[in-house]
PDB file of N, CA, C and O in Angstrom:
ATOM      1  N   UNK A   1       6.031 -33.811 -39.727  1.00  0.00           N
ATOM      2  CA  UNK A   1       5.269 -33.212 -38.654  1.00  0.00           C
ATOM      3  C   UNK A   1       6.204 -32.703 -37.561  1.00  0.00           C
ATOM      4  O   UNK A   1       6.018 -31.594 -37.059  1.00  0.00           O
ATOM      5  N   UNK A   2       7.200 -33.492 -37.188  1.00  0.00           N
ATOM      6  CA  UNK A   2       8.110 -33.090 -36.127  1.00  0.00           C
ATOM      7  C   UNK A   2       9.006 -31.947 -36.571  1.00  0.00           C
ATOM      8  O   UNK A   2       9.358 -31.094 -35.757  1.00  0.00           O
ATOM      9  N   UNK A   3       9.381 -31.908 -37.838  1.00  0.00           N
ATOM     10  CA  UNK A   3      10.224 -30.827 -38.327  1.00  0.00           C
ATOM     11  C   UNK A   3       9.518 -29.481 -38.200  1.00  0.00           C
ATOM     12  O   UNK A   3      10.134 -28.460 -37.893  1.00  0.00           O
ATOM     13  N   UNK A   4       8.222 -29.506 -38.443  1.00  0.00           N
ATOM     14  CA  UNK A   4       7.459 -28.266 -38.357  1.00  0.00           C
ATOM     15  C   UNK A   4       7.535 -27.694 -36.939  1.00  0.00           C
ATOM     16  O   UNK A   4       7.682 -26.486 -36.756  1.00  0.00           O
ATOM     17  N   UNK A   5       7.434 -28.567 -35.951  1.00  0.00           N
ATOM     18  CA  UNK A   5       7.535 -28.111 -34.571  1.00  0.00           C
ATOM     19  C   UNK A   5       8.942 -27.613 -34.247  1.00  0.00           C
ATOM     20  O   UNK A   5       9.105 -26.622 -33.535  1.00  0.00           O
ATOM     21  N   UNK A   6       9.951 -28.297 -34.766  1.00  0.00           N
ATOM     22  CA  UNK A   6      11.321 -27.860 -34.536  1.00  0.00           C
ATOM     23  C   UNK A   6      11.588 -26.509 -35.179  1.00  0.00           C
ATOM     24  O   UNK A   6      12.238 -25.652 -34.579  1.00  0.00           O
ATOM     25  N   UNK A   7      11.094 -26.314 -36.389  1.00  0.00           N
ATOM     26  CA  UNK A   7      11.270 -25.025 -37.053  1.00  0.00           C
ATOM     27  C   UNK A   7      10.539 -23.925 -36.297  1.00  0.00           C
ATOM     28  O   UNK A   7      11.064 -22.822 -36.147  1.00  0.00           O
ATOM     29  N   UNK A   8       9.353 -24.211 -35.828  1.00  0.00           N
ATOM     30  CA  UNK A   8       8.592 -23.215 -35.066  1.00  0.00           C
ATOM     31  C   UNK A   8       9.302 -22.866 -33.766  1.00  0.00           C
ATOM     32  O   UNK A   8       9.396 -21.694 -33.400  1.00  0.00           O
ATOM     33  N   UNK A   9       9.799 -23.874 -33.076  1.00  0.00           N
ATOM     34  CA  UNK A   9      10.513 -23.633 -31.823  1.00  0.00           C
ATOM     35  C   UNK A   9      11.795 -22.841 -32.085  1.00  0.00           C
ATOM     36  O   UNK A   9      12.132 -21.937 -31.320  1.00  0.00           O
ATOM     37  N   UNK A  10      12.497 -23.168 -33.140  1.00  0.00           N
ATOM     38  CA  UNK A  10      13.720 -22.442 -33.487  1.00  0.00           C
ATOM     39  C   UNK A  10      13.426 -20.990 -33.837  1.00  0.00           C
ATOM     40  O   UNK A  10      14.140 -20.085 -33.406  1.00  0.00           O
ATOM     41  N   UNK A  11      12.384 -20.772 -34.609  1.00  0.00           N
ATOM     42  CA  UNK A  11      12.016 -19.405 -34.974  1.00  0.00           C
ATOM     43  C   UNK A  11      11.589 -18.610 -33.745  1.00  0.00           C
ATOM     44  O   UNK A  11      11.938 -17.438 -33.605  1.00  0.00           O
ATOM     45  N   UNK A  12      10.844 -19.240 -32.869  1.00  0.00           N
ATOM     46  CA  UNK A  12      10.404 -18.554 -31.656  1.00  0.00           C
ATOM     47  C   UNK A  12      11.592 -18.193 -30.766  1.00  0.00           C
ATOM     48  O   UNK A  12      11.619 -17.110 -30.181  1.00  0.00           O
ATOM     49  N   UNK A  13      12.561 -19.080 -30.659  1.00  0.00           N
ATOM     50  CA  UNK A  13      13.728 -18.781 -29.826  1.00  0.00           C
ATOM     51  C   UNK A  13      14.570 -17.665 -30.432  1.00  0.00           C
ATOM     52  O   UNK A  13      15.112 -16.838 -29.699  1.00  0.00           O
ATOM     53  N   UNK A  14      14.686 -17.628 -31.749  1.00  0.00           N
ATOM     54  CA  UNK A  14      15.443 -16.551 -32.399  1.00  0.00           C
ATOM     55  C   UNK A  14      14.733 -15.218 -32.198  1.00  0.00           C
ATOM     56  O   UNK A  14      15.373 -14.210 -31.899  1.00  0.00           O
ATOM     57  N   UNK A  15      13.430 -15.211 -32.359  1.00  0.00           N
ATOM     58  CA  UNK A  15      12.660 -13.979 -32.165  1.00  0.00           C
ATOM     59  C   UNK A  15      12.752 -13.534 -30.704  1.00  0.00           C
ATOM     60  O   UNK A  15      12.929 -12.347 -30.427  1.00  0.00           O
ATOM     61  N   UNK A  16      12.633 -14.482 -29.770  1.00  0.00           N
ATOM     62  CA  UNK A  16      12.739 -14.147 -28.350  1.00  0.00           C
ATOM     63  C   UNK A  16      14.100 -13.583 -27.999  1.00  0.00           C
ATOM     64  O   UNK A  16      14.193 -12.616 -27.243  1.00  0.00           O
ATOM     65  N   UNK A  17      15.152 -14.168 -28.533  1.00  0.00           N
ATOM     66  CA  UNK A  17      16.501 -13.677 -28.257  1.00  0.00           C
ATOM     67  C   UNK A  17      16.697 -12.282 -28.848  1.00  0.00           C
ATOM     68  O   UNK A  17      17.359 -11.438 -28.246  1.00  0.00           O
ATOM     69  N   UNK A  18      16.126 -12.044 -30.016  1.00  0.00           N
ATOM     70  CA  UNK A  18      16.243 -10.726 -30.640  1.00  0.00           C
ATOM     71  C   UNK A  18      15.530  -9.663 -29.817  1.00  0.00           C
ATOM     72  O   UNK A  18      16.069  -8.582 -29.580  1.00  0.00           O
ATOM     73  N   UNK A  19      14.312  -9.979 -29.382  1.00  0.00           N
ATOM     74  CA  UNK A  19      13.549  -9.031 -28.564  1.00  0.00           C
ATOM     75  C   UNK A  19      14.266  -8.777 -27.233  1.00  0.00           C
ATOM     76  O   UNK A  19      14.366  -7.631 -26.795  1.00  0.00           O
ATOM     77  N   UNK A  20      14.758  -9.827 -26.596  1.00  0.00           N
ATOM     78  CA  UNK A  20      15.477  -9.670 -25.335  1.00  0.00           C
ATOM     79  C   UNK A  20      16.737  -8.838 -25.528  1.00  0.00           C
ATOM     80  O   UNK A  20      17.041  -7.973 -24.706  1.00  0.00           O
ATOM     81  N   UNK A  21      17.461  -9.088 -26.592  1.00  0.00           N
ATOM     82  CA  UNK A  21      18.669  -8.312 -26.876  1.00  0.00           C
ATOM     83  C   UNK A  21      18.361  -6.849 -27.112  1.00  0.00           C
ATOM     84  O   UNK A  21      19.080  -5.968 -26.640  1.00  0.00           O
ATOM     85  N   UNK A  22      17.283  -6.591 -27.848  1.00  0.00           N
ATOM     86  CA  UNK A  22      16.878  -5.213 -28.106  1.00  0.00           C
ATOM     87  C   UNK A  22      16.466  -4.516 -26.818  1.00  0.00           C
ATOM     88  O   UNK A  22      16.804  -3.353 -26.602  1.00  0.00           O
ATOM     89  N   UNK A  23      15.736  -5.229 -25.962  1.00  0.00           N
ATOM     90  CA  UNK A  23      15.279  -4.661 -24.698  1.00  0.00           C
ATOM     91  C   UNK A  23      16.432  -4.427 -23.736  1.00  0.00           C
ATOM     92  O   UNK A  23      16.462  -3.412 -23.041  1.00  0.00           O
ATOM     93  N   UNK A  24      17.372  -5.346 -23.688  1.00  0.00           N
ATOM     94  CA  UNK A  24      18.453  -5.281 -22.704  1.00  0.00           C
ATOM     95  C   UNK A  24      19.659  -4.459 -23.161  1.00  0.00           C
ATOM     96  O   UNK A  24      20.639  -4.348 -22.425  1.00  0.00           O
ATOM     97  N   UNK A  25      19.600  -3.884 -24.360  1.00  0.00           N
ATOM     98  CA  UNK A  25      20.745  -3.079 -24.789  1.00  0.00           C
ATOM     99  C   UNK A  25      20.825  -1.761 -24.018  1.00  0.00           C
ATOM    100  O   UNK A  25      21.891  -1.150 -23.943  1.00  0.00           O
ATOM    101  N   UNK A  26      19.709  -1.325 -23.449  1.00  0.00           N
ATOM    102  CA  UNK A  26      19.687  -0.109 -22.637  1.00  0.00           C
ATOM    103  C   UNK A  26      20.090  -0.444 -21.201  1.00  0.00           C
ATOM    104  O   UNK A  26      19.560  -1.390 -20.620  1.00  0.00           O
ATOM    105  N   UNK A  27      21.011   0.312 -20.628  1.00  0.00           N
ATOM    106  CA  UNK A  27      21.509   0.033 -19.287  1.00  0.00           C
ATOM    107  C   UNK A  27      20.412   0.138 -18.231  1.00  0.00           C
ATOM    108  O   UNK A  27      20.397  -0.650 -17.286  1.00  0.00           O
ATOM    109  N   UNK A  28      19.508   1.078 -18.369  1.00  0.00           N
ATOM    110  CA  UNK A  28      18.417   1.215 -17.397  1.00  0.00           C
ATOM    111  C   UNK A  28      17.540  -0.041 -17.379  1.00  0.00           C
ATOM    112  O   UNK A  28      17.128  -0.494 -16.311  1.00  0.00           O
ATOM    113  N   UNK A  29      17.258  -0.595 -18.544  1.00  0.00           N
ATOM    114  CA  UNK A  29      16.447  -1.816 -18.604  1.00  0.00           C
ATOM    115  C   UNK A  29      17.183  -2.995 -17.982  1.00  0.00           C
ATOM    116  O   UNK A  29      16.577  -3.812 -17.288  1.00  0.00           O
ATOM    117  N   UNK A  30      18.485  -3.085 -18.227  1.00  0.00           N
ATOM    118  CA  UNK A  30      19.273  -4.161 -17.617  1.00  0.00           C
ATOM    119  C   UNK A  30      19.254  -4.037 -16.106  1.00  0.00           C
ATOM    120  O   UNK A  30      19.110  -5.036 -15.400  1.00  0.00           O
ATOM    121  N   UNK A  31      19.400  -2.807 -15.600  1.00  0.00           N
ATOM    122  CA  UNK A  31      19.383  -2.597 -14.149  1.00  0.00           C
ATOM    123  C   UNK A  31      18.033  -2.965 -13.553  1.00  0.00           C
ATOM    124  O   UNK A  31      17.971  -3.537 -12.465  1.00  0.00           O
ATOM    125  N   UNK A  32      16.951  -2.641 -14.259  1.00  0.00           N
ATOM    126  CA  UNK A  32      15.609  -2.987 -13.778  1.00  0.00           C
ATOM    127  C   UNK A  32      15.436  -4.500 -13.698  1.00  0.00           C
ATOM    128  O   UNK A  32      14.895  -5.020 -12.722  1.00  0.00           O
ATOM    129  N   UNK A  33      15.899  -5.202 -14.730  1.00  0.00           N
ATOM    130  CA  UNK A  33      15.778  -6.662 -14.750  1.00  0.00           C
ATOM    131  C   UNK A  33      16.618  -7.274 -13.639  1.00  0.00           C
ATOM    132  O   UNK A  33      16.164  -8.196 -12.962  1.00  0.00           O
ATOM    133  N   UNK A  34      17.831  -6.778 -13.440  1.00  0.00           N
ATOM    134  CA  UNK A  34      18.689  -7.294 -12.370  1.00  0.00           C
ATOM    135  C   UNK A  34      18.049  -7.078 -11.008  1.00  0.00           C
ATOM    136  O   UNK A  34      18.101  -7.959 -10.150  1.00  0.00           O
ATOM    137  N   UNK A  35      17.439  -5.899 -10.802  1.00  0.00           N
ATOM    138  CA  UNK A  35      16.810  -5.600  -9.521  1.00  0.00           C
ATOM    139  C   UNK A  35      15.609  -6.500  -9.277  1.00  0.00           C
ATOM    140  O   UNK A  35      15.403  -6.966  -8.157  1.00  0.00           O
ATOM    141  N   UNK A  36      14.808  -6.751 -10.322  1.00  0.00           N
ATOM    142  CA  UNK A  36      13.649  -7.636 -10.170  1.00  0.00           C
ATOM    143  C   UNK A  36      14.079  -9.061  -9.845  1.00  0.00           C
ATOM    144  O   UNK A  36      13.446  -9.729  -9.028  1.00  0.00           O
ATOM    145  N   UNK A  37      15.143  -9.529 -10.473  1.00  0.00           N
ATOM    146  CA  UNK A  37      15.652 -10.874 -10.192  1.00  0.00           C
ATOM    147  C   UNK A  37      16.171 -10.940  -8.758  1.00  0.00           C
ATOM    148  O   UNK A  37      15.935 -11.925  -8.058  1.00  0.00           O
ATOM    149  N   UNK A  38      16.880  -9.893  -8.315  1.00  0.00           N
ATOM    150  CA  UNK A  38      17.396  -9.872  -6.942  1.00  0.00           C
ATOM    151  C   UNK A  38      16.250  -9.865  -5.932  1.00  0.00           C
ATOM    152  O   UNK A  38      16.312 -10.569  -4.923  1.00  0.00           O
ATOM    153  N   UNK A  39      15.212  -9.082  -6.190  1.00  0.00           N
ATOM    154  CA  UNK A  39      14.053  -9.051  -5.286  1.00  0.00           C
ATOM    155  C   UNK A  39      13.367 -10.408  -5.228  1.00  0.00           C
ATOM    156  O   UNK A  39      12.940 -10.849  -4.160  1.00  0.00           O
ATOM    157  N   UNK A  40      13.263 -11.063  -6.364  1.00  0.00           N
ATOM    158  CA  UNK A  40      12.648 -12.396  -6.421  1.00  0.00           C
ATOM    159  C   UNK A  40      13.470 -13.394  -5.614  1.00  0.00           C
ATOM    160  O   UNK A  40      12.911 -14.183  -4.851  1.00  0.00           O
ATOM    161  N   UNK A  41      14.788 -13.368  -5.776  1.00  0.00           N
ATOM    162  CA  UNK A  41      15.653 -14.280  -5.037  1.00  0.00           C
ATOM    163  C   UNK A  41      15.593 -14.012  -3.538  1.00  0.00           C
ATOM    164  O   UNK A  41      15.585 -14.949  -2.740  1.00  0.00           O
ATOM    165  N   UNK A  42      15.551 -12.745  -3.154  1.00  0.00           N
ATOM    166  CA  UNK A  42      15.455 -12.408  -1.729  1.00  0.00           C
ATOM    167  C   UNK A  42      14.133 -12.887  -1.148  1.00  0.00           C
ATOM    168  O   UNK A  42      14.085 -13.329   0.000  1.00  0.00           O
ATOM    169  N   UNK A  43      13.059 -12.804  -1.929  1.00  0.00           N
ATOM    170  CA  UNK A  43      11.759 -13.285  -1.470  1.00  0.00           C
ATOM    171  C   UNK A  43      11.762 -14.784  -1.246  1.00  0.00           C
ATOM    172  O   UNK A  43      11.195 -15.273  -0.269  1.00  0.00           O
ATOM    173  N   UNK A  44      12.397 -15.511  -2.147  1.00  0.00           N
ATOM    174  CA  UNK A  44      12.492 -16.967  -1.996  1.00  0.00           C
ATOM    175  C   UNK A  44      13.350 -17.314  -0.785  1.00  0.00           C
ATOM    176  O   UNK A  44      13.013 -18.209  -0.011  1.00  0.00           O
ATOM    177  N   UNK A  45      14.460 -16.601  -0.629  1.00  0.00           N
ATOM    178  CA  UNK A  45      15.360 -16.864   0.487  1.00  0.00           C
ATOM    179  C   UNK A  45      14.657 -16.602   1.822  1.00  0.00           C
ATOM    180  O   UNK A  45      14.805 -17.385   2.761  1.00  0.00           O
ATOM    181  N   UNK A  46      13.896 -15.511   1.915  1.00  0.00           N
ATOM    182  CA  UNK A  46      13.219 -15.207   3.176  1.00  0.00           C
ATOM    183  C   UNK A  46      12.126 -16.223   3.461  1.00  0.00           C
ATOM    184  O   UNK A  46      11.898 -16.575   4.619  1.00  0.00           O
ATOM    185  N   UNK A  47      11.446 -16.701   2.425  1.00  0.00           N
ATOM    186  CA  UNK A  47      10.431 -17.740   2.617  1.00  0.00           C
ATOM    187  C   UNK A  47      11.078 -19.013   3.139  1.00  0.00           C
ATOM    188  O   UNK A  47      10.536 -19.664   4.032  1.00  0.00           O
ATOM    189  N   UNK A  48      12.232 -19.372   2.588  1.00  0.00           N
ATOM    190  CA  UNK A  48      12.952 -20.556   3.035  1.00  0.00           C
ATOM    191  C   UNK A  48      13.396 -20.404   4.484  1.00  0.00           C
ATOM    192  O   UNK A  48      13.263 -21.339   5.274  1.00  0.00           O
ATOM    193  N   UNK A  49      13.921 -19.238   4.837  1.00  0.00           N
ATOM    194  CA  UNK A  49      14.372 -19.003   6.205  1.00  0.00           C
ATOM    195  C   UNK A  49      13.190 -19.024   7.175  1.00  0.00           C
ATOM    196  O   UNK A  49      13.333 -19.510   8.297  1.00  0.00           O
ATOM    197  N   UNK A  50      12.032 -18.511   6.772  1.00  0.00           N
ATOM    198  CA  UNK A  50      10.850 -18.526   7.629  1.00  0.00           C
ATOM    199  C   UNK A  50      10.352 -19.946   7.882  1.00  0.00           C
ATOM    200  O   UNK A  50       9.747 -20.212   8.920  1.00  0.00           O
ATOM    201  N   UNK A  51      10.599 -20.853   6.951  1.00  0.00           N
ATOM    202  CA  UNK A  51      10.147 -22.231   7.130  1.00  0.00           C
ATOM    203  C   UNK A  51      10.884 -22.914   8.274  1.00  0.00           C
ATOM    204  O   UNK A  51      10.333 -23.805   8.922  1.00  0.00           O
ATOM    205  N   UNK A  52      12.112 -22.510   8.526  1.00  0.00           N
ATOM    206  CA  UNK A  52      12.899 -23.144   9.573  1.00  0.00           C
ATOM    207  C   UNK A  52      12.516 -22.731  10.978  1.00  0.00           C
ATOM    208  O   UNK A  52      12.662 -23.514  11.917  1.00  0.00           O
ATOM    209  N   UNK A  53      12.034 -21.521  11.133  1.00  0.00           N
ATOM    210  CA  UNK A  53      11.638 -21.016  12.451  1.00  0.00           C
ATOM    211  C   UNK A  53      10.299 -20.281  12.311  1.00  0.00           C
ATOM    212  O   UNK A  53      10.267 -19.052  12.372  1.00  0.00           O
ATOM    213  N   UNK A  54       9.224 -20.995  12.128  1.00  0.00           N
ATOM    214  CA  UNK A  54       7.952 -20.333  11.824  1.00  0.00           C
ATOM    215  C   UNK A  54       7.406 -19.476  12.950  1.00  0.00           C
ATOM    216  O   UNK A  54       6.715 -18.491  12.686  1.00  0.00           O
ATOM    217  N   UNK A  55       7.691 -19.816  14.185  1.00  0.00           N
ATOM    218  CA  UNK A  55       7.140 -19.033  15.289  1.00  0.00           C
ATOM    219  C   UNK A  55       8.015 -17.844  15.665  1.00  0.00           C
ATOM    220  O   UNK A  55       7.598 -17.010  16.469  1.00  0.00           O
ATOM    221  N   UNK A  56       9.203 -17.748  15.110  1.00  0.00           N
ATOM    222  CA  UNK A  56      10.116 -16.659  15.446  1.00  0.00           C
ATOM    223  C   UNK A  56      10.258 -15.651  14.314  1.00  0.00           C
ATOM    224  O   UNK A  56      11.105 -14.761  14.379  1.00  0.00           O
ATOM    225  N   UNK A  57       9.446 -15.781  13.291  1.00  0.00           N
ATOM    226  CA  UNK A  57       9.559 -14.929  12.123  1.00  0.00           C
ATOM    227  C   UNK A  57       8.922 -13.567  12.369  1.00  0.00           C
ATOM    228  O   UNK A  57       7.912 -13.458  13.064  1.00  0.00           O
ATOM    229  N   UNK A  58       9.527 -12.525  11.787  1.00  0.00           N
ATOM    230  CA  UNK A  58       8.943 -11.183  11.857  1.00  0.00           C
ATOM    231  C   UNK A  58       7.754 -11.071  10.906  1.00  0.00           C
ATOM    232  O   UNK A  58       6.887 -10.216  11.083  1.00  0.00           O
ATOM    233  N   UNK A  59       7.720 -11.940   9.896  1.00  0.00           N
ATOM    234  CA  UNK A  59       6.626 -11.955   8.934  1.00  0.00           C
ATOM    235  C   UNK A  59       5.409 -12.614   9.588  1.00  0.00           C
ATOM    236  O   UNK A  59       5.454 -13.799   9.918  1.00  0.00           O
ATOM    237  N   UNK A  60       4.344 -11.873   9.774  1.00  0.00           N
ATOM    238  CA  UNK A  60       3.167 -12.390  10.478  1.00  0.00           C
ATOM    239  C   UNK A  60       1.948 -12.469   9.560  1.00  0.00           C
ATOM    240  O   UNK A  60       0.839 -12.160   9.995  1.00  0.00           O
ATOM    241  N   UNK A  61       2.126 -12.875   8.303  1.00  0.00           N
ATOM    242  CA  UNK A  61       0.971 -13.027   7.440  1.00  0.00           C
ATOM    243  C   UNK A  61       0.238 -14.331   7.756  1.00  0.00           C
ATOM    244  O   UNK A  61       0.713 -15.127   8.566  1.00  0.00           O
ATOM    245  N   UNK A  62      -0.897 -14.549   7.132  1.00  0.00           N
ATOM    246  CA  UNK A  62      -1.747 -15.684   7.464  1.00  0.00           C
ATOM    247  C   UNK A  62      -1.052 -17.024   7.213  1.00  0.00           C
ATOM    248  O   UNK A  62      -1.159 -17.937   8.032  1.00  0.00           O
ATOM    249  N   UNK A  63      -0.349 -17.147   6.101  1.00  0.00           N
ATOM    250  CA  UNK A  63       0.337 -18.405   5.794  1.00  0.00           C
ATOM    251  C   UNK A  63       1.396 -18.724   6.840  1.00  0.00           C
ATOM    252  O   UNK A  63       1.550 -19.878   7.241  1.00  0.00           O
ATOM    253  N   UNK A  64       2.124 -17.706   7.279  1.00  0.00           N
ATOM    254  CA  UNK A  64       3.164 -17.927   8.283  1.00  0.00           C
ATOM    255  C   UNK A  64       2.554 -18.337   9.622  1.00  0.00           C
ATOM    256  O   UNK A  64       3.097 -19.199  10.313  1.00  0.00           O
ATOM    257  N   UNK A  65       1.447 -17.735   9.982  1.00  0.00           N
ATOM    258  CA  UNK A  65       0.777 -18.098  11.230  1.00  0.00           C
ATOM    259  C   UNK A  65       0.242 -19.533  11.172  1.00  0.00           C
ATOM    260  O   UNK A  65       0.298 -20.262  12.163  1.00  0.00           O
ATOM    261  N   UNK A  66      -0.278 -19.932  10.004  1.00  0.00           N
ATOM    262  CA  UNK A  66      -0.751 -21.315   9.841  1.00  0.00           C
ATOM    263  C   UNK A  66       0.406 -22.300   9.952  1.00  0.00           C
ATOM    264  O   UNK A  66       0.258 -23.364  10.553  1.00  0.00           O
ATOM    265  N   UNK A  67       1.551 -21.956   9.380  1.00  0.00           N
ATOM    266  CA  UNK A  67       2.731 -22.823   9.473  1.00  0.00           C
ATOM    267  C   UNK A  67       3.175 -22.961  10.925  1.00  0.00           C
ATOM    268  O   UNK A  67       3.507 -24.059  11.370  1.00  0.00           O
ATOM    269  N   UNK A  68       3.184 -21.852  11.668  1.00  0.00           N
ATOM    270  CA  UNK A  68       3.557 -21.897  13.080  1.00  0.00           C
ATOM    271  C   UNK A  68       2.567 -22.738  13.876  1.00  0.00           C
ATOM    272  O   UNK A  68       2.953 -23.456  14.798  1.00  0.00           O
ATOM    273  N   UNK A  69       1.288 -22.646  13.516  1.00  0.00           N
ATOM    274  CA  UNK A  69       0.264 -23.435  14.205  1.00  0.00           C
ATOM    275  C   UNK A  69       0.478 -24.931  13.959  1.00  0.00           C
ATOM    276  O   UNK A  69       0.363 -25.740  14.881  1.00  0.00           O
ATOM    277  N   UNK A  70       0.792 -25.294  12.701  1.00  0.00           N
ATOM    278  CA  UNK A  70       1.034 -26.708  12.396  1.00  0.00           C
ATOM    279  C   UNK A  70       2.242 -27.235  13.167  1.00  0.00           C
ATOM    280  O   UNK A  70       2.213 -28.360  13.665  1.00  0.00           O
ATOM    281  N   UNK A  71       3.302 -26.432  13.269  1.00  0.00           N
ATOM    282  CA  UNK A  71       4.489 -26.859  14.009  1.00  0.00           C
ATOM    283  C   UNK A  71       4.159 -27.011  15.490  1.00  0.00           C
ATOM    284  O   UNK A  71       4.632 -27.942  16.142  1.00  0.00           O
ATOM    285  N   UNK A  72       3.349 -26.098  16.018  1.00  0.00           N
ATOM    286  CA  UNK A  72       2.986 -26.198  17.431  1.00  0.00           C
ATOM    287  C   UNK A  72       2.130 -27.436  17.701  1.00  0.00           C
ATOM    288  O   UNK A  72       2.110 -27.953  18.818  1.00  0.00           O
ATOM    289  N   UNK A  73       1.421 -27.909  16.668  1.00  0.00           N
ATOM    290  CA  UNK A  73       0.613 -29.117  16.815  1.00  0.00           C
ATOM    291  C   UNK A  73       1.427 -30.382  16.590  1.00  0.00           C
ATOM    292  O   UNK A  73       0.906 -31.487  16.740  1.00  0.00           O
ATOM    293  N   UNK A  74       2.701 -30.234  16.231  1.00  0.00           N
ATOM    294  CA  UNK A  74       3.559 -31.407  16.108  1.00  0.00           C
ATOM    295  C   UNK A  74       4.105 -31.661  14.720  1.00  0.00           C
ATOM    296  O   UNK A  74       4.927 -32.562  14.556  1.00  0.00           O
ATOM    297  N   UNK A  75       3.693 -30.919  13.721  1.00  0.00           N
ATOM    298  CA  UNK A  75       4.207 -31.111  12.366  1.00  0.00           C
ATOM    299  C   UNK A  75       5.645 -30.626  12.290  1.00  0.00           C
ATOM    300  O   UNK A  75       5.950 -29.520  12.735  1.00  0.00           O
ATOM    301  N   UNK A  76       6.527 -31.436  11.734  1.00  0.00           N
ATOM    302  CA  UNK A  76       7.929 -31.062  11.615  1.00  0.00           C
ATOM    303  C   UNK A  76       8.394 -31.007  10.169  1.00  0.00           C
ATOM    304  O   UNK A  76       9.594 -30.912   9.909  1.00  0.00           O
ATOM    305  N   UNK A  77       7.454 -31.064   9.218  1.00  0.00           N
ATOM    306  CA  UNK A  77       7.844 -31.098   7.811  1.00  0.00           C
ATOM    307  C   UNK A  77       8.666 -29.875   7.415  1.00  0.00           C
ATOM    308  O   UNK A  77       9.740 -30.013   6.829  1.00  0.00           O
ATOM    309  N   UNK A  78       8.167 -28.675   7.733  1.00  0.00           N
ATOM    310  CA  UNK A  78       8.883 -27.457   7.358  1.00  0.00           C
ATOM    311  C   UNK A  78      10.243 -27.355   8.008  1.00  0.00           C
ATOM    312  O   UNK A  78      11.211 -26.945   7.368  1.00  0.00           O
ATOM    313  N   UNK A  79      10.326 -27.721   9.258  1.00  0.00           N
ATOM    314  CA  UNK A  79      11.594 -27.639   9.983  1.00  0.00           C
ATOM    315  C   UNK A  79      12.587 -28.664   9.439  1.00  0.00           C
ATOM    316  O   UNK A  79      13.763 -28.346   9.262  1.00  0.00           O
ATOM    317  N   UNK A  80      12.131 -29.889   9.169  1.00  0.00           N
ATOM    318  CA  UNK A  80      13.021 -30.910   8.613  1.00  0.00           C
ATOM    319  C   UNK A  80      13.500 -30.507   7.222  1.00  0.00           C
ATOM    320  O   UNK A  80      14.679 -30.660   6.903  1.00  0.00           O
ATOM    321  N   UNK A  81      12.589 -29.992   6.392  1.00  0.00           N
ATOM    322  CA  UNK A  81      12.950 -29.557   5.044  1.00  0.00           C
ATOM    323  C   UNK A  81      14.012 -28.459   5.119  1.00  0.00           C
ATOM    324  O   UNK A  81      14.995 -28.486   4.379  1.00  0.00           O
ATOM    325  N   UNK A  82      13.805 -27.498   6.015  1.00  0.00           N
ATOM    326  CA  UNK A  82      14.763 -26.406   6.189  1.00  0.00           C
ATOM    327  C   UNK A  82      16.127 -26.950   6.614  1.00  0.00           C
ATOM    328  O   UNK A  82      17.153 -26.561   6.055  1.00  0.00           O
ATOM    329  N   UNK A  83      16.141 -27.843   7.593  1.00  0.00           N
ATOM    330  CA  UNK A  83      17.389 -28.379   8.118  1.00  0.00           C
ATOM    331  C   UNK A  83      18.150 -29.159   7.049  1.00  0.00           C
ATOM    332  O   UNK A  83      19.359 -28.981   6.901  1.00  0.00           O
ATOM    333  N   UNK A  84      17.464 -30.015   6.310  1.00  0.00           N
ATOM    334  CA  UNK A  84      18.124 -30.808   5.273  1.00  0.00           C
ATOM    335  C   UNK A  84      18.692 -29.924   4.177  1.00  0.00           C
ATOM    336  O   UNK A  84      19.836 -30.113   3.765  1.00  0.00           O
ATOM    337  N   UNK A  85      17.925 -28.976   3.703  1.00  0.00           N
ATOM    338  CA  UNK A  85      18.391 -28.130   2.617  1.00  0.00           C
ATOM    339  C   UNK A  85      19.416 -27.112   3.070  1.00  0.00           C
ATOM    340  O   UNK A  85      20.274 -26.718   2.280  1.00  0.00           O
ATOM    341  N   UNK A  86      19.356 -26.679   4.303  1.00  0.00           N
ATOM    342  CA  UNK A  86      20.357 -25.763   4.834  1.00  0.00           C
ATOM    343  C   UNK A  86      21.711 -26.467   4.892  1.00  0.00           C
ATOM    344  O   UNK A  86      22.736 -25.865   4.573  1.00  0.00           O
ATOM    345  N   UNK A  87      21.721 -27.733   5.296  1.00  0.00           N
ATOM    346  CA  UNK A  87      22.965 -28.497   5.346  1.00  0.00           C
ATOM    347  C   UNK A  87      23.536 -28.705   3.940  1.00  0.00           C
ATOM    348  O   UNK A  87      24.745 -28.604   3.734  1.00  0.00           O
ATOM    349  N   UNK A  88      22.659 -28.993   2.979  1.00  0.00           N
ATOM    350  CA  UNK A  88      23.122 -29.181   1.593  1.00  0.00           C
ATOM    351  C   UNK A  88      23.718 -27.890   1.047  1.00  0.00           C
ATOM    352  O   UNK A  88      24.764 -27.909   0.399  1.00  0.00           O
ATOM    353  N   UNK A  89      23.053 -26.770   1.310  1.00  0.00           N
ATOM    354  CA  UNK A  89      23.528 -25.488   0.799  1.00  0.00           C
ATOM    355  C   UNK A  89      24.870 -25.095   1.402  1.00  0.00           C
ATOM    356  O   UNK A  89      25.725 -24.558   0.698  1.00  0.00           O
ATOM    357  N   UNK A  90      25.068 -25.349   2.671  1.00  0.00           N
ATOM    358  CA  UNK A  90      26.342 -24.975   3.303  1.00  0.00           C
ATOM    359  C   UNK A  90      27.462 -25.915   2.879  1.00  0.00           C
ATOM    360  O   UNK A  90      28.614 -25.491   2.780  1.00  0.00           O
ATOM    361  N   UNK A  91      27.148 -27.184   2.627  1.00  0.00           N
ATOM    362  CA  UNK A  91      28.207 -28.117   2.211  1.00  0.00           C
ATOM    363  C   UNK A  91      28.625 -27.866   0.770  1.00  0.00           C
ATOM    364  O   UNK A  91      29.772 -28.138   0.414  1.00  0.00           O
ATOM    365  N   UNK A  92      27.724 -27.353  -0.074  1.00  0.00           N
ATOM    366  CA  UNK A  92      28.078 -27.067  -1.457  1.00  0.00           C
ATOM    367  C   UNK A  92      28.955 -25.842  -1.568  1.00  0.00           C
ATOM    368  O   UNK A  92      29.762 -25.739  -2.492  1.00  0.00           O
ATOM    369  N   UNK A  93      28.808 -24.906  -0.637  1.00  0.00           N
ATOM    370  CA  UNK A  93      29.588 -23.681  -0.712  1.00  0.00           C
ATOM    371  C   UNK A  93      30.862 -23.888   0.038  1.00  0.00           C
ATOM    372  O   UNK A  93      31.689 -22.979   0.113  1.00  0.00           O
TER     373      UNK A  93
END
């Protein structure tokens, strides 16, 4: 029973790698994938930076305003999380 799952997983990974290789052999497709990954990373980074200073952010969507409201009411979770992880990130680099 377990071998069947291993064979299926192995076959799926080989097929996935083949499809990815076929798709990424074109330079335009590689550039598109790189750009999408960069945009995703920038979005995560900006969300992280907004957590540290919720009331000073240029992003004024509803979630950001709610976060600023919670901080103004005394919640420090976002600010503490930002501070701890910012220190870890700078010490690793």
